[in-house]
C-alpha positions in Angstrom: 3.5 -20.3 23.8 0.9 -18.0 26.4 -2.3 -19.3 27.2 -4.8 -21.5 25.1 -6.6 -18.8 22.9 -5.8 -15.6 24.6 -8.8 -13.0 23.8 -6.8 -10.5 22.6 -7.0 -8.9 19.1 -9.9 -8.7 17.1 -12.2 -11.6 16.1 -12.0 -12.8 12.6 -13.0 -15.8 10.6 -9.6 -17.4 11.2 -10.1 -17.1 15.3 -13.7 -18.1 15.1 -12.6 -21.5 13.4 -9.7 -21.9 15.5 -11.7 -21.6 18.5 -14.7 -23.8 17.4 -11.7 -26.5 16.5 -10.1 -26.4 19.8 -7.2 -25.4 18.4 -4.5 -23.4 20.7 -3.1 -19.9 19.4 -2.2 -16.7 20.3 -3.2 -13.3 18.9 -1.1 -10.5 18.0 -2.3 -7.2 17.2 -0.1 -4.2 15.9 -0.6 -1.1 14.5 -0.8 -1.3 10.9 0.7 1.4 8.7 -1.7 1.9 5.5 0.8 2.8 3.8 2.7 -0.6 4.0 2.8 -2.6 1.4 5.6 -5.6 2.4 2.7 -6.7 4.8 4.8 -9.5 6.5 8.1 -7.6 7.0 5.9 -4.8 8.6 4.6 -7.6 10.9 8.0 -9.1 11.9 9.0 -5.6 12.8 6.2 -4.4 14.9 5.7 -7.8 16.7 9.7 -7.9 17.5 10.1 -11.1 15.9 12.5 -12.7 13.0 11.2 -12.8 9.7 12.0 -16.3 9.1 9.0 -17.0 11.9 6.1 -14.9 9.8 4.5 -16.7 7.0 2.8 -15.3 4.0 -0.8 -17.3 2.5 -0.4 -17.0 -1.4 -3.3 -18.3 -3.3 -2.1 -19.7 -6.6 -4.3 -20.8 -9.7 -3.2 -24.2 -11.3 -4.6 -26.1 -14.5 -6.5 -28.7 -11.5 -7.9 -25.1 -9.6 -6.8 -22.8 -6.5 -4.2 -23.6 -3.9 -2.5 -21.9 -1.0 1.0 -21.7 -0.5 2.4 -20.8 3.2 6.1 -19.4 3.0 8.2 -17.3 5.3 8.2 -13.8 4.6 12.1 -13.7 4.1 11.2 -16.5 1.2 9.9 -16.4 -2.3 7.3 -19.1 -3.4 8.6 -21.7 -5.7 5.6 -21.6 -7.9 6.8 -25.2 -9.9 7.4 -27.0 -7.0 3.8 -25.9 -5.4 2.3 -26.9 -8.9 3.7 -30.1 -8.2 2.2 -30.3 -4.6 -1.0 -29.4 -5.8 -0.8 -32.1 -8.8 0.0 -29.6 -11.6 2.5 -28.8 -13.9 2.4 -24.9 -13.7 1.2 -22.7 -11.0 0.8 -18.2 -11.3 -0.4 -16.0 -8.7 -4.3 -15.8 -8.5 -5.2 -12.5 -9.6 -6.1 -10.5 -6.2 -9.4 -10.1 -6.8 -10.2 -13.8 -6.8 -8.0 -14.4 -4.0 -10.1 -11.6 -2.0 -13.3 -13.5 -2.8 -12.6 -17.0 -2.0 -10.7 -16.6 1.1 -12.8 -13.8 2.0 -10.0 -11.5 3.5 -8.1 -8.2 2.1 -4.8 -9.0 0.4 -2.4 -8.1 3.2 -4.6 -10.4 6.0 -5.6 -13.4 3.7 -5.2 -16.1 6.4 -4.9 -19.5 5.9 -7.4 -20.1 8.5 -11.1 -20.0 8.5 -11.2 -18.9 4.3 -14.7 -18.8 2.5 -13.6 -21.1 0.4 -11.3 -24.6 1.7 -8.4 -25.2 -0.7 -5.8 -27.6 -1.0 -2.6 -26.0 1.1 0.7 -26.6 1.7 2.9 -25.2 4.1 6.8 -24.8 3.5 9.1 -27.3 5.5 10.9 -24.2 6.6 7.9 -23.7 9.2 8.8 -27.3 11.1 12.0 -25.3 12.5 10.3 -23.7 14.9 7.7 -24.7 17.9 5.3 -21.9 16.3 5.2 -19.7 13.4 3.3 -16.0 13.0 0.2 -16.4 10.3 -2.3 -13.7 9.4 -5.5 -13.6 11.5 -7.2 -12.2 9.3 -6.5 -8.8 8.9 -3.9 -6.5 8.1 -2.5 -5.7 11.6 -3.3 -8.8 13.5 -1.3 -11.9 12.7 -1.8 -15.4 15.2 1.1 -17.3 16.7 0.8 -21.1 16.2 2.2 -24.4 16.4 2.9 -25.9 12.8 1.3 -29.2 13.5 -1.8 -27.3 15.0 -1.9 -24.9 11.6 -1.9 -28.2 9.4 -4.7 -29.6 11.6 -6.5 -26.5 10.9 -6.5 -26.2 7.0 -6.1 -29.8 6.4 -3.0 -29.1 5.1 0.5 -30.8 4.8 4.3 -30.0 4.6 6.8 -29.9 1.7 9.4 -27.4 0.6 7.6 -25.1 -1.5 10.4 -22.1 -1.2 13.0 -21.0 -3.4 16.4 -21.0 -1.8 16.7 -17.9 0.4 20.3 -18.0 0.4 20.5 -19.1 4.3 19.2 -22.9 3.9 
């Protein structure tokens, strides 16, 4: 990873929270295409990294409340596995408006770090195979590179397998 808290890239709630906590990260800005809808694939392509290292932040609703699952963009979230990790039987994707209001970010730019409402967070165990992963930095066209352990510290999260089989596990 590059030097600690390089100042390239925009300042967002995520970067402010990481800097305040003294957590190492590297900002990576790229040109976002307004027509893009697969934000993770766009980030991987524009940053020239393998999609397995780019992780998406997904908000879910359970009978226990809202929660966050973080999985690679090449994988799909296993809602039942995440529900179990969050202490529920079932989970469904949160409504877009709810996700934006609770996180303080827009869909496609929802960072797991610096959210308006801190939620129970689970990071898929695939993240541990990499020294660093990429997650949204708080806006479309901006990712942060961070060590999985540092991400867990930043969000108060934990690791568990919450992805569906992608065929190349």
